[in-house]
C-alpha positions in Angstrom: 125.2 103.2 30.6 122.8 100.3 30.2 119.2 101.2 29.5 116.2 99.8 31.3 114.8 96.8 29.3 111.6 98.6 28.2 113.6 101.7 27.2 116.1 99.6 25.4 113.3 98.1 23.3 112.1 101.6 22.3 115.7 102.7 21.5 116.2 99.6 19.4 113.4 100.8 17.1 115.5 103.9 16.2 118.8 102.2 15.6 118.9 102.7 11.8 121.9 101.7 9.7 121.4 104.3 6.9 121.4 108.1 6.9 119.0 109.6 9.3 118.1 112.9 11.0 118.7 113.2 14.8 115.7 114.5 16.6 116.8 114.1 20.2 117.2 111.7 23.1 114.7 109.3 24.7 112.9 110.4 27.9 112.1 107.6 30.3 110.7 107.8 33.8 111.5 111.5 33.9 115.1 111.0 32.8 116.8 112.0 29.5 118.9 109.1 28.1 121.5 110.5 25.7 122.6 107.0 24.8 119.2 106.4 23.2 118.9 108.6 20.2 115.6 109.1 18.5 116.0 109.5 14.7 114.1 109.5 11.4 115.5 107.7 8.3 116.3 110.2 5.5 114.6 108.1 2.8 111.4 108.0 4.8 110.9 111.7 4.8 109.0 111.6 1.6 106.4 109.6 3.4 105.0 112.8 4.9 104.6 113.8 8.5 102.8 115.9 11.1 104.2 118.3 13.6 101.5 119.2 16.2 101.2 120.8 19.6 99.7 123.7 21.5 101.0 127.3 21.0 104.3 127.8 22.7 105.4 124.2 22.9 108.2 124.4 20.4 106.8 123.5 17.0 108.7 126.2 15.2 112.0 125.1 16.6 111.2 121.5 15.6 110.7 122.7 12.0 114.0 124.6 12.2 115.8 121.5 13.6 114.5 119.2 10.8 115.2 121.8 8.1 118.8 122.3 9.1 119.6 118.6 9.0 117.8 118.1 5.7 119.8 121.0 4.2 123.0 119.5 5.6 122.2 116.2 3.8 121.6 118.0 0.4 117.8 118.1 0.6 116.1 121.4 -0.4 113.4 122.5 2.1 110.4 124.8 1.8 109.3 126.6 5.0 106.2 128.7 5.5 107.1 131.3 8.1 103.8 132.6 9.5 105.3 134.4 12.5 108.4 135.7 10.8 111.0 134.1 13.1 112.4 131.4 10.8 114.7 133.7 8.8 117.4 133.0 11.4 118.1 129.7 9.7 120.4 131.6 7.4 122.7 132.8 10.3 124.7 130.9 12.9 123.1 130.4 16.3 124.4 132.0 19.4 125.4 129.7 22.3 124.0 130.5 25.8 123.3 128.6 29.0 120.1 127.1 27.7 121.6 125.8 24.5 124.6 124.4 26.4 122.4 122.7 28.9 120.1 121.2 26.2 123.1 120.0 24.1 124.6 118.2 27.1 121.3 116.6 28.1 120.7 115.1 24.6 124.3 114.2 23.7 124.5 116.8 20.9 127.8 118.3 19.7 126.3 121.8 19.1 128.1 124.3 16.8 126.5 127.5 15.5 125.8 127.1 11.8 123.9 129.1 9.2 122.3 127.4 6.2 121.8 128.6 2.6 118.4 130.3 2.4 116.2 132.2 -0.1 113.4 134.4 1.1 110.1 134.9 -0.6 107.0 137.0 0.0 103.5 136.6 -1.4 103.1 139.2 -4.1 106.0 141.0 -2.7 104.2 142.1 0.5 107.0 142.0 3.0 110.6 141.0 2.8 111.4 138.6 0.0 111.3 137.7 -3.7 107.7 138.2 -4.9 105.8 134.9 -5.4 103.0 135.4 -7.9 100.6 133.0 -9.7 98.5 133.6 -12.8 94.8 133.1 -12.4 94.9 130.6 -15.3 97.3 128.3 -13.5 95.8 128.8 -10.0 92.6 127.3 -11.3 88.9 127.5 -10.3 88.9 125.1 -7.4 91.6 126.9 -5.4 90.3 130.3 -6.4 86.8 129.3 -5.2 88.3 128.5 -1.8 90.0 131.9 -1.6 86.8 133.7 -2.7 84.7 131.5 -0.3 82.2 130.5 -3.1 79.7 127.8 -2.6 79.5 124.6 -4.6 77.2 126.0 -7.3 79.3 129.2 -7.7 82.5 127.0 -7.8 81.1 125.0 -10.7 80.1 128.1 -12.5 83.6 129.5 -12.1 84.9 126.3 -13.6 82.8 127.0 -16.7 84.3 130.4 -16.9 87.8 128.9 -16.8 86.8 126.4 -19.4 85.6 129.1 -21.8 88.7 131.2 -21.3 90.9 128.2 -22.0 89.1 127.3 -25.1 89.1 130.8 -26.5 92.7 131.6 -25.7 91.8 134.3 -23.2 94.7 134.2 -20.8 93.6 134.9 -17.2 96.8 136.5 -15.8 95.4 138.7 -13.1 92.1 139.5 -11.4 91.0 142.1 -13.9 91.2 139.4 -16.6 88.9 137.2 -14.7 86.5 140.0 -13.9 86.4 141.0 -17.6 85.6 137.5 -18.8 82.9 137.0 -16.1 81.3 140.4 -17.0 81.4 139.5 -20.8 79.7 136.1 -20.2 77.0 137.8 -18.1 76.4 140.4 -20.8 73.8 140.2 -23.6 76.5 139.6 -26.1 78.3 136.8 -24.2 75.4 135.1 -22.5 74.9 132.6 -25.3 78.6 131.5 -25.2 78.0 129.1 -22.3 74.4 128.2 -23.0 75.1 124.8 -24.4 77.1 123.7 -21.3 74.9 125.1 -18.5 75.3 128.8 -18.8 76.2 131.5 -16.2 73.3 133.0 -14.4 73.2 136.7 -13.7 72.9 136.0 -10.0 76.0 133.8 -9.9 78.0 136.1 -12.1 77.0 139.0 -9.7 78.3 137.0 -6.6 81.6 136.2 -8.3 82.1 139.8 -9.4 81.3 141.1 -5.9 83.7 138.6 -4.4 86.4 139.6 -6.8 85.8 143.3 -6.0 86.0 142.6 -2.2 89.1 140.5 -2.7 90.8 143.3 -4.6 89.7 145.9 -2.0 91.6 143.9 0.6 94.8 144.4 -1.4 94.9 140.9 -2.9 95.5 141.8 -6.5 99.3 141.7 -6.0 99.3 138.0 -5.6 98.1 137.3 -9.1 100.1 138.2 -12.2 103.3 137.8 -13.9 106.1 136.8 -13.9 104.7 133.7 -12.4 107.0 131.8 -10.1 108.5 128.6 -11.3 108.3 126.2 -8.4 111.4 124.3 -9.7 113.3 127.1 -8.0 112.6 125.4 -4.7 114.6 122.3 -5.7 118.1 123.9 -5.8 121.2 123.1 -3.9 124.0 125.5 -2.9 127.5 125.3 -4.4 128.7 123.4 -1.3 126.0 120.7 -1.9 123.7 121.7 0.9 120.0 122.0 0.1 118.7 125.6 -0.1 116.0 126.4 2.5 113.2 128.5 0.8 111.5 130.6 3.5 108.2 132.1 2.6 107.7 135.1 4.8 104.0 135.4 5.8 103.7 138.0 8.6 102.4 140.6 6.2 99.5 138.4 5.3 98.9 136.4 8.5 95.6 138.2 8.8 94.6 136.6 5.4 94.8 132.9 6.4 92.6 131.6 3.6 94.8 133.2 1.0 98.2 132.0 2.2 97.0 128.5 3.0 95.4 128.1 -0.4 98.5 129.6 -2.1 100.7 127.0 -0.3 98.4 124.3 -1.8 98.9 125.8 -5.2 102.7 125.6 -4.8 102.3 122.0 -3.9 100.0 121.2 -6.8 102.3 123.0 -9.2 105.2 120.9 -8.0 103.1 117.8 -8.4 102.3 118.7 -12.0 105.8 119.4 -13.1 108.0 116.8 -11.3 108.7 113.4 -12.9 108.1 110.1 -11.1 111.1 108.9 -9.2 109.8 105.9 -7.2 111.8 105.0 -4.1 114.8 107.3 -3.7 117.8 107.6 -1.3 116.5 111.0 -0.1 113.7 113.3 -1.0 113.9 115.9 -3.7 112.2 118.4 -1.4 110.5 118.5 2.0 107.6 121.0 2.2 106.4 122.3 5.6 102.8 123.4 5.5 102.2 125.6 8.5 98.8 126.5 10.0 97.4 123.4 8.1 94.0 123.6 9.7 93.2 126.7 7.7 93.4 124.7 4.5 90.7 122.3 5.6 88.3 124.7 7.3 85.0 124.8 5.4 86.6 123.0 2.5 84.3 121.4 -0.1 84.4 117.6 -0.7 86.0 118.2 -4.1 88.7 120.3 -2.5 89.4 117.7 0.2 89.5 114.9 -2.4 92.1 116.9 -4.4 94.2 117.5 -1.3 94.1 113.8 -0.4 95.1 112.7 -3.9 97.9 115.2 -4.1 99.4 114.1 -0.7 99.1 110.5 -1.6 100.6 110.8 -5.1 103.3 113.4 -4.6 105.4 111.0 -2.6 106.2 109.2 -5.8 107.6 112.5 -7.2 110.1 112.6 -4.3 108.4 115.3 -2.3 107.7 115.0 1.4 105.0 117.1 3.1 104.8 117.9 6.8 101.6 119.5 8.0 102.0 121.7 11.0 99.0 122.4 13.3 97.8 122.2 16.8 96.1 118.8 17.0 95.8 115.8 14.6 92.1 116.3 14.5 92.7 119.5 12.5 93.6 117.2 9.6 91.0 115.0 7.9 91.4 111.3 8.5 92.2 110.4 4.9 95.0 112.9 4.9 96.2 112.0 8.4 96.5 108.3 7.3 99.2 109.4 4.8 101.4 111.0 7.5 103.8 108.3 8.7 106.2 110.5 10.7 104.8 112.2 13.8 106.2 114.7 16.2 103.5 115.6 18.8 104.3 118.4 21.2 102.4 119.1 24.4 98.6 119.5 24.4 96.5 121.5 26.8 93.4 119.9 28.6 91.8 122.9 30.3 88.4 122.6 28.8 86.1 119.7 27.8 86.9 120.3 24.2 90.6 120.2 25.0 90.1 116.9 26.8 88.2 115.5 23.8 90.9 116.6 21.4 93.5 115.0 23.7 91.7 111.6 23.7 91.4 111.8 19.9 95.1 112.5 19.6 96.0 109.5 21.8 94.0 107.2 19.6 96.0 108.2 16.5 99.2 106.7 18.0 100.3 103.1 18.1 100.1 101.2 21.4 102.9 102.2 23.7 104.4 101.7 27.1 103.5 105.3 28.0 100.3 106.7 29.5 100.0 109.1 26.6 97.1 111.2 28.0 99.3 112.0 31.0 102.5 112.3 29.0 101.1 114.7 26.4 99.8 117.2 29.0 103.1 117.0 31.0 105.7 117.6 28.2 107.9 120.6 28.5 108.8 123.1 25.8 111.1 121.4 23.3 109.8 117.9 24.2 107.6 115.7 22.0 106.1 112.3 21.5 107.6 110.8 18.3 106.8 107.9 16.1 108.3 107.6 12.5 108.6 105.1 9.8 111.6 102.8 10.1 113.8 101.9 7.1 111.5 99.0 6.2 108.4 101.2 6.4 107.0 100.0 9.7 106.1 102.4 12.5 108.7 102.8 15.2 107.8 102.5 18.9 106.3 105.7 20.5 109.2 107.6 22.1 109.0 110.5 24.4 111.8 112.7 23.2 113.8 115.7 24.4 114.6 117.5 21.2 117.9 118.9 20.1 118.6 122.6 19.9 118.8 124.2 16.4 122.3 125.2 15.4 121.1 128.3 13.4 119.8 131.5 15.0 116.6 130.9 16.9 114.9 134.2 15.9 114.7 136.5 12.9 117.7 138.0 11.3 118.1 141.8 11.1 115.8 143.4 8.5 118.7 145.1 6.7 120.5 141.8 6.3 117.4 140.1 5.1 116.8 142.8 2.4 120.4 142.5 1.3 120.1 138.7 1.0 116.9 139.1 -1.1 118.5 141.6 -3.5 121.6 139.5 -3.9 119.6 136.4 -4.9 120.0 135.1 -8.4 116.2 135.0 -8.7 115.5 138.6 -7.7 116.0 140.1 -11.1 113.7 137.5 -12.7 110.7 138.1 -10.3 111.1 141.4 -8.7 109.2 143.6 -11.2 105.6 142.8 -12.1 104.7 142.6 -15.8 101.3 143.4 -17.3 101.1 142.1 -20.8 98.1 141.7 -23.2 95.7 139.1 -21.8 91.9 138.5 -21.5 91.1 142.0 -20.3 92.9 143.7 -23.1 91.6 141.2 -25.7 88.0 141.7 -24.8 88.4 145.5 -24.7 90.0 145.3 -28.2 87.2 143.1 -29.5 84.6 145.5 -28.1 86.4 148.4 -29.8 86.5 146.5 -33.1 82.7 145.8 -32.9 82.1 149.6 -32.6 84.1 150.5 -35.7 81.8 148.9 -38.3 78.8 150.7 -36.8 80.6 154.0 -36.9 81.7 153.4 -40.5 78.2 152.6 -41.6 76.9 155.7 -39.9 79.5 157.9 -41.8 78.6 156.2 -45.1 74.9 156.9 -44.6 75.8 160.5 -43.8 78.0 160.6 -46.9 75.2 159.3 -49.1 72.9 162.1 -48.0 75.4 164.9 -48.3 78.1 163.8 -50.8 76.9 160.9 -52.9 79.9 161.1 -55.3 82.5 160.4 -52.5 80.3 157.7 -50.9 79.9 155.9 -54.2 83.7 156.1 -54.8 84.3 154.7 -51.3 81.9 151.9 -52.0 83.5 151.0 -55.3 87.0 150.9 -53.7 85.6 148.5 -51.1 84.3 146.3 -53.8 87.7 146.3 -55.6 89.4 144.8 -52.5 89.8 141.1 -52.8 87.7 138.8 -50.6 90.9 137.6 -48.8 91.8 141.2 -47.9 88.3 141.9 -46.6 88.3 138.7 -44.4 91.9 139.3 -43.1 91.0 142.9 -42.2 87.8 142.0 -40.3 87.7 142.2 -36.5 86.5 138.6 -36.2 89.6 137.3 -38.1 91.9 139.4 -35.9 90.3 138.1 -32.8 90.5 134.5 -34.1 94.1 134.9 -35.1 95.0 136.1 -31.6 93.2 133.2 -30.0 94.8 130.6 -32.3 98.2 132.1 -31.7 97.7 131.9 -28.0 96.5 128.2 -28.2 99.5 127.3 -30.3 101.8 128.9 -27.8 100.4 126.9 -24.9 98.2 123.9 -24.2 96.2 124.0 -21.0 95.5 120.7 -19.3 93.8 120.8 -15.9 93.8 118.2 -13.2 93.5 117.8 -9.5 92.7 121.3 -8.3 91.9 122.5 -11.8 95.4 124.0 -11.9 97.1 124.2 -15.3 100.0 122.4 -16.6 102.3 125.0 -18.1 105.1 124.8 -20.7 108.1 126.4 -19.0 
C-alpha cells in the first residue's frame, strides 16, 4: 500500500540499513500504517534516551519492549523495577485478543518468548540477589544526597571521607562512618582536621543525627560487604542473548531518595571501571533509570554537574542510559540535551501546570508535521511520539507511533518461581550472605582500648611501688632490658600505624565525579 507523501517522508527517516530495534508502526491521520515501521538503530542506543509520559500510558511496557529486543541482539540490559511488574520478562508472554489485535495492527509477528534474567534487591530487601555498596565507594556526594545534608554539611562529610582514606580507615557500613565522625568530633580527634578546615561540633551532630535516623528507617542493610561488582551487569547468556538485570524496588519504593541515589552509584561505578570503546556496533549495556525526577529533586549544583558529566562521558564507555519519568521538564536541560532518543507517551492537560508542562514538552521536539499539543493529549495507551538518532547521528522526523506488544509476560512472575530463579543464579552464593569484617569501627575501638592499657599499667606500677617495691623494681628493670625495637613494635601507636599502612598497600583510593572510589577488583 502506498503511503501519503507526508507520511512517506516520515517513514523514510526510519528506513535504516543496519541492525535496529522495531518500536512500532506509524500513525497518520488516525490510521496505523504497518508498512511504515518506526525503528531505532542499535549503535545509537548508547546515545542515551528518554521515555516519558503520564501514569498509565504504557511506559513500563515500552521499557519491556526495548529490553527484549536488546537482549535478543546480545546487549545486556539493566532495568529498575519500581512497581514490581517487570519480572515477567523472564517468562513467555500469553497471547490474547488484545495482543493479537495489536500485533496485526503494527505488522508484528508475535511469539511468546522469555529472556534470560537476573533479579536483584537493594540490601536483600525483597526478592533478589542482595545489592550492597560500601560507604567508602559510595562516596560523600551521593551519601549527602541520601542523608539530605546541605552544602556545608556535604563539604564537611567530604573531609571525613578524606581523613578516613588517608588513615586507612575503611568505611564499610554505617557504623564505621558514625565512629569516624564521632572520633573527629571528640577532644582526641578534633585536631586531626584542624589544618584543612575542621569539623564543627554542630555539623558533626547533624551528620550523626542524620545517620541515626537513616538507620532507624532500616537503611543499614544497603551498606556493607560483599559489595556488588557492577561488571556482573555486562554478561550474556550461553545462547548469546544479553542478560536482563532486574532490580526489584517495590520493598523500597517508599524510600525514593535512597533507590534513585543508589542507581546513580551503580552508573558511576560502571563509569569508573569500564574502558573507553569509542564508536561500537552495539552498546555494552543499556541502563534504564526509572523515576528519574527523584534523582534531580533538591539536588545541589555539584551533584547536578556530576550527573551531567557522567551521562556525557559514559557513552564513550559503551553504556546507554534511558531516563524514565513523566515529563521532559523533570530532567535538567543540560542532561536532557544528551538524550538523543525520545519516546514520549501521552500527557495530561487538566490543570494550568499540566498545560505549561505540555507546552514545554512540545518545545523539546524538532519541528514536525503534527500538531504536537493536540497529539500528545490524544494518544492512547501503548502509543507514543518518537524521535531518535539516525545512523548518521541526525534526529529522525517526529513520528506518532503505535508500539509493538512485548513478547514476554506482561506482569510479574509467580513469587515461588522468582525465588527459585534467584537461588539458582551463579551470583547468589557470592552475594547472599553479608560479611562484617574489621573496618573503621573496629580499628577505632581497638585504638581506644590500646590507649587505656598504658594508663592502667602505670596505675598498677604506682600501686606496686607503694606496696611491693621489690617486684616493681624488677618489672622496671625487665622493661629496660627490652630492646628499643621491641618496645616500639609493641606500642599501640605502631600497631595502629601498621594496620593503616597494610590497608593502604592493599588498596589505593582515587575519587572522582561523585566522590565515589575506584576499587581494585
